[in-house]
Residue, then its C-alpha position, 0 to 999 in steps of 0.5 A: m499500499r506504502k508503494a501505491r501511495r508513493e507512486a501516486g505521488m500522496t503522502q500519509l497527510e494527504v490520503t488522512k485528509r481525503l479519506g477523514w482516516s487518522n494518520s496512525r491507521i494510515s501508518l499502520i496499513e502501511r506496515a501490515r499491523l493493522k487488517v484491512t477489510r476489502e471496502d477499506a482497500k478499495a478506497l486506498l486503491d481508489l485513492y491511489r488511482l490504482r487499477g489493473p493487475d497490480r490492484a487485483i493482487l492487492l485485493s486477492l492479498v487483502d482477502e487472503d489476509s481477512a480469511p479465518s485462521e486457527a488462530d482466530a479460535f483463541s482471540w478470546l485469550t488473553s493476558h486478563v483471563f489468565r490474571k483472573t483464573t489466577a486470582t479465582i484459583l487462589d480464592d477458591a484456596r482460600q488465599s487472603a486478599r493480600q496474598i492473592a494481590d501479592q501473587l498478581d503483582t508483576h513486581g512480587p510480595r509487598 
């Protein structure tokens, strides 16, 4: 996407103004750190006036990226879930609130 923007002679700031998106969003998309929807990809490619095989290739990559993966089944699993589970287990073991807090504190007991 960055290459297409540059070939269109546009800066990230110009894109943000034209589409009403944040600069960080454009930056994350260009660095492949943010999944982009097909509609958003089309908006960008229309703005960049990208046509032909290059457009088809980029849209195909967007479609592949948005396809469900095995990792999606675990998207609910976060560090907070582990923390809450640990707190529940310690509470069930009749640990005091202070002992639980000390266990959960990343800096160790006070």
